C-alpha positions as CSV (number, residue, x, y, z in Angstrom):
1,M,-224.0,-110.2,62.2
2,P,-223.0,-111.8,65.5
3,G,-219.9,-113.9,65.6
4,P,-219.5,-117.6,66.5
5,P,-220.6,-118.6,70.0
6,R,-218.1,-117.7,72.8
7,P,-216.7,-120.9,74.3
8,P,-216.4,-121.3,78.1
9,A,-213.3,-119.8,79.7
10,A,-212.0,-123.3,80.5
11,V,-211.8,-124.1,76.7
12,V,-208.4,-123.6,75.1
13,L,-208.8,-123.1,71.4
14,P,-205.9,-123.4,69.0
15,L,-204.4,-120.2,67.8
16,G,-204.9,-118.9,64.3
17,R,-208.5,-119.7,63.2
18,A,-210.0,-120.2,66.7
19,P,-213.6,-119.5,65.6
20,H,-213.4,-122.5,63.3
21,S,-212.7,-124.7,66.2
22,V,-216.1,-123.7,67.6
23,R,-217.7,-124.4,64.3
24,M,-216.2,-127.9,64.3
25,Y,-218.4,-128.8,67.3
26,E,-221.3,-127.3,65.6
27,A,-220.5,-129.4,62.5
28,L,-220.6,-132.5,64.7
29,L,-224.1,-131.6,65.6
30,R,-225.3,-131.3,62.0
31,V,-227.7,-134.2,62.0
32,A,-231.2,-135.4,61.1
33,P,-233.9,-135.6,63.8
34,R,-233.8,-138.7,66.0
35,P,-236.8,-140.6,67.5
36,E,-237.7,-139.6,71.0
37,R,-237.4,-142.2,73.7
38,L,-240.5,-142.7,75.8
39,S,-240.6,-142.9,79.6
40,P,-241.5,-146.2,81.2
41,V,-244.1,-144.4,83.2
42,G,-247.4,-145.1,81.6
43,S,-245.9,-147.2,78.8
44,T,-247.5,-150.3,77.5
45,N,-246.2,-153.8,76.8
46,A,-247.3,-153.5,73.2
47,K,-244.7,-153.5,70.5
48,T,-243.6,-150.0,69.6
49,T,-243.0,-148.8,66.1
50,R,-240.8,-145.7,66.0
51,H,-240.1,-143.6,63.0
52,R,-237.6,-140.7,62.7
53,G,-239.2,-137.9,64.7
54,T,-242.5,-139.8,65.4
55,T,-243.7,-142.6,67.6
56,S,-246.8,-144.7,67.4
57,L,-248.2,-147.0,70.1
58,N,-251.2,-149.2,70.5
59,R,-252.0,-147.2,73.5
60,A,-250.5,-143.7,74.1
61,P,-248.2,-143.5,77.1
62,S,-247.6,-140.4,79.2
63,L,-244.6,-138.3,78.3
64,P,-242.7,-137.1,81.4
65,G,-239.5,-135.0,81.3
66,R,-237.0,-137.8,81.5
67,W,-236.9,-138.1,77.7
68,T,-236.7,-134.8,75.9
69,K,-237.4,-134.0,72.3
70,S,-234.7,-133.5,69.7
71,A,-235.0,-129.7,69.7
72,D,-234.3,-129.6,73.4
73,W,-230.9,-131.3,73.3
74,I,-229.9,-129.8,69.9
75,K,-230.1,-126.3,71.4
76,G,-227.6,-127.2,74.1
77,G,-225.5,-129.4,71.8
78,V,-222.6,-127.1,71.1
79,A,-222.1,-126.4,74.8
80,A,-222.3,-130.1,75.7
81,A,-219.7,-131.0,73.0
82,V,-217.3,-128.4,74.2
83,I,-217.7,-129.5,77.8
84,L,-217.1,-133.1,76.9
85,A,-214.0,-132.2,75.0
86,T,-212.5,-130.3,77.9
87,T,-213.5,-132.1,81.1
88,A,-211.9,-135.2,82.4
89,C,-214.8,-136.9,84.2
90,G,-218.3,-138.1,83.6
91,S,-220.2,-139.6,80.7
92,I,-222.8,-138.3,78.3
93,S,-226.0,-140.1,77.4
94,A,-226.8,-141.1,73.8
95,M,-230.1,-139.4,74.5
96,Q,-228.1,-136.1,75.1
97,Q,-226.0,-136.5,72.0
98,P,-226.9,-136.1,68.4
99,P,-227.0,-139.1,66.0
100,S,-224.3,-139.8,63.5
101,D,-223.2,-136.9,61.3
102,V,-224.6,-138.4,58.2
103,Q,-228.0,-137.7,56.8
104,P,-230.4,-140.5,55.8
105,G,-229.0,-142.2,52.8
106,G,-225.5,-142.6,54.2
107,T,-223.6,-140.4,51.8
108,G,-222.0,-138.0,54.4
109,Q,-221.9,-135.2,51.8
110,G,-222.1,-131.6,52.8
111,F,-218.9,-131.4,54.9
112,S,-217.8,-127.7,54.5
113,R,-214.5,-126.1,54.1
114,A,-215.0,-124.3,57.4
115,E,-215.5,-127.7,59.1
116,A,-212.3,-129.0,57.5
117,L,-210.4,-126.0,58.7
118,A,-211.8,-126.5,62.2
119,A,-210.7,-130.1,62.2
120,E,-207.3,-129.1,61.0
121,D,-207.0,-126.6,63.9
122,L,-207.9,-129.3,66.4
123,L,-205.6,-131.8,64.7
124,A,-202.7,-129.4,65.2
125,T,-203.2,-129.6,69.0
126,L,-202.9,-133.4,69.1
127,P,-199.4,-134.7,70.3
128,V,-197.6,-136.8,67.6
129,K,-195.8,-139.8,69.1
130,G,-195.0,-143.5,68.4
131,R,-197.5,-146.2,69.2
132,A,-197.0,-147.6,72.7
133,P,-196.9,-151.4,73.3
134,K,-200.3,-153.2,73.4
135,T,-199.1,-154.9,76.6
136,G,-201.9,-155.2,79.2
137,Y,-204.7,-154.5,76.8
138,D,-208.0,-156.2,77.5
139,R,-211.6,-155.2,76.7
140,T,-212.3,-155.3,80.4
141,E,-209.9,-152.4,80.9
142,F,-212.7,-150.3,79.4
143,G,-215.4,-151.5,81.7
144,P,-218.2,-153.9,81.0
145,A,-219.3,-154.0,77.4
146,W,-222.2,-151.7,76.7
147,A,-222.8,-150.6,80.2
148,D,-225.7,-148.3,81.1
149,T,-223.4,-145.4,82.0
150,D,-226.1,-142.8,81.8
151,N,-228.5,-144.7,84.1
152,N,-231.4,-144.4,81.7
153,G,-232.3,-148.1,82.1
154,C,-231.0,-149.1,78.6
155,D,-227.6,-150.4,77.6
156,T,-225.4,-148.3,75.3
157,R,-225.7,-150.6,72.3
158,N,-229.5,-150.2,72.2
159,D,-229.2,-146.5,72.9
160,I,-227.0,-146.2,69.7
161,L,-229.3,-148.4,67.7
162,A,-232.2,-146.2,68.7
163,R,-230.3,-143.1,67.8
164,D,-228.9,-144.2,64.4
165,L,-231.7,-146.5,63.0
166,T,-235.0,-145.3,61.5
167,A,-238.4,-147.0,61.6
168,T,-237.4,-149.0,64.7
169,T,-239.6,-151.4,66.6
170,T,-238.9,-152.4,70.2
171,K,-239.4,-155.5,72.3
172,A,-242.5,-155.6,74.5
173,G,-241.8,-155.4,78.2
174,T,-238.4,-153.6,77.8
175,R,-239.6,-150.1,78.4
176,N,-239.0,-149.3,74.7
177,C,-235.3,-150.2,75.1
178,V,-234.4,-153.4,73.1
179,I,-234.4,-152.7,69.4
180,L,-235.9,-155.5,67.3
181,T,-235.9,-154.1,63.8
182,G,-234.9,-150.9,61.9
183,R,-233.2,-149.5,58.9
184,L,-229.6,-148.1,58.9
185,A,-228.3,-145.6,56.4
186,D,-224.7,-146.9,56.8
187,P,-222.1,-144.2,56.7
188,Y,-219.2,-146.6,55.9
189,T,-220.7,-148.1,52.8
190,A,-223.4,-145.7,51.7
191,T,-225.9,-148.5,51.7
192,T,-229.2,-149.1,53.5
193,I,-229.2,-152.1,55.8
194,S,-232.3,-153.8,57.3
195,F,-231.6,-154.7,60.9
196,R,-233.4,-157.6,62.6
197,R,-232.4,-158.7,66.1
198,G,-231.5,-162.4,66.3
199,A,-228.6,-164.8,66.9
200,D,-227.9,-165.0,63.1
201,T,-228.8,-161.4,62.1
202,S,-227.8,-158.9,64.8
203,S,-224.2,-158.8,63.6
204,E,-225.2,-157.3,60.3
205,V,-225.3,-154.0,62.1
206,Q,-222.6,-153.4,64.7
207,I,-221.7,-150.5,66.9
208,D,-218.2,-149.3,66.0
209,H,-215.9,-147.4,68.3
210,V,-214.8,-144.7,65.9
211,V,-211.5,-144.6,67.8
212,A,-210.9,-148.2,68.5
213,L,-210.4,-149.3,72.1
214,S,-207.1,-151.0,71.3
215,D,-205.9,-148.0,69.3
216,A,-206.8,-145.7,72.2
217,W,-205.0,-148.1,74.7
218,Q,-201.7,-147.7,72.7
219,K,-202.1,-143.9,72.4
220,G,-202.7,-142.7,75.9
221,A,-205.7,-144.5,77.3
222,Q,-203.4,-146.7,79.5
223,Q,-202.8,-143.6,81.5
224,L,-206.5,-142.8,82.0
225,T,-208.5,-144.0,85.1
226,K,-210.7,-147.1,84.7
227,A,-213.7,-144.8,85.1
228,R,-212.5,-142.5,82.3
229,R,-211.9,-145.5,80.0
230,T,-215.4,-146.7,80.7
231,A,-216.7,-143.3,79.7
232,F,-214.7,-143.4,76.6
233,A,-216.0,-146.8,75.6
234,N,-219.6,-145.7,76.0
235,D,-219.3,-142.1,74.7
236,P,-221.9,-141.6,72.0
237,R,-219.6,-139.4,70.0
238,N,-217.2,-142.3,69.6
239,L,-220.0,-144.7,68.6
240,L,-221.7,-145.4,65.3
241,A,-224.1,-148.1,64.1
242,V,-222.5,-149.4,60.9
243,S,-222.2,-152.3,58.6
244,G,-221.0,-155.4,60.4
245,P,-218.6,-156.5,57.6
246,A,-217.2,-153.0,57.2
247,N,-216.6,-152.8,61.0
248,Q,-214.8,-156.2,60.9
249,K,-212.5,-155.1,58.1
250,K,-211.6,-152.0,60.1
251,G,-210.7,-153.9,63.2
252,D,-208.6,-151.7,65.5
253,G,-207.2,-149.7,62.6
254,D,-206.5,-145.9,62.8
255,A,-206.9,-143.4,59.9
256,A,-203.5,-144.5,58.5
257,T,-204.6,-148.1,58.0
258,W,-208.4,-147.9,57.4
259,L,-210.9,-145.4,56.1
260,P,-214.6,-145.9,55.2
261,G,-215.2,-147.2,51.7
262,N,-217.7,-144.4,51.3
263,K,-215.3,-141.6,50.4
264,A,-218.0,-138.9,50.9
265,Y,-218.0,-139.8,54.6
266,R,-214.2,-139.8,55.2
267,C,-214.1,-136.1,56.1
268,A,-216.7,-136.4,58.8
269,Y,-215.2,-139.7,60.0
270,V,-211.7,-138.2,60.4
271,A,-213.1,-135.0,62.1
272,R,-214.9,-137.2,64.6
273,Q,-211.8,-139.2,65.4
274,I,-209.8,-136.0,65.9
275,S,-212.5,-134.6,68.2
276,V,-212.7,-137.8,70.3
277,K,-208.9,-138.0,70.6
278,S,-208.7,-134.4,71.7
279,A,-211.5,-134.9,74.3
280,Y,-209.6,-137.8,75.9
281,K,-206.1,-136.4,75.5
282,L,-204.9,-139.2,73.2
283,W,-202.1,-138.9,70.8
284,I,-201.7,-139.8,67.1
285,T,-198.8,-141.3,65.1
286,R,-197.0,-139.5,62.3
287,A,-198.6,-141.7,59.7
288,E,-202.0,-141.1,61.3
289,H,-201.4,-137.3,61.2
290,T,-200.5,-137.5,57.5
291,A,-203.5,-139.6,56.6
292,M,-205.9,-137.2,58.5
293,S,-204.3,-134.2,56.9
294,T,-204.7,-135.7,53.4
295,V,-208.4,-136.4,54.0
296,L,-209.1,-132.9,55.3
297,A,-207.2,-131.3,52.5
298,A,-209.6,-133.0,50.0
299,C,-212.5,-131.5,51.9
300,G,-211.2,-127.9,51.6
301,G,-208.5,-127.9,54.3
302,T,-205.0,-126.6,53.8
303,S,-203.0,-129.8,54.3
304,R,-200.6,-128.0,56.6
């Protein structure tokens, strides 16, 4: 039986259980199919109803290569995740990244012991330091909110809504970009939320930075370039569509001060934070390390 995929030479895997580190990236790609985005070429102005894996239109548009099917980017997912974790430039489109690591229903169950060990290995590589002062922090230090960093003609917020919601409809005349309605299997609360775009309703589903911008600022992001911070703020791996109230309760908390109420999702949540912090060379506090270790131990890790 062949072993795990060989990482590129530039990747430095932790010693000990190195193969598990590769599996961690595979674990982050364990997802349900996502709806395909359609090219503006040949599209109509009619409202589009999109379901997970299928798309129906009043008039069928042409399908050029700009938007690829789920299978195409899943095949290269492991390599993309490893590259993102080890390079210091560029951004990756939500269309090139998998949706959240929770299956429809929002339970987050199925996180394996191998994945917990992989997360522990990566956690062991993160520097442990005190929190730096918040002096100088401002949202603008991470670029304009929800910028179109992948130049796909759609802002990051709508990209993530399209990725994480099911049964979505889009606004006519926006090239299938602006999400009007959909259903969210919320990983933080394990509930299903109906999303409807509007001044009084959009906030019910918010896009969370899994590693909060303020937290990142105090743990190494101050030292990143403005371009790199902008990439961080729009990195699909660090973004999840979640319950608005749950996101407000989290604020800029780290794993030591906040974890999802849905305990079944905590392992995947912590693993995602570790992966993001590793990718952007951010550090963690001692309390954060302890909290992450405790969560991973409950998932089958060793609590080293």
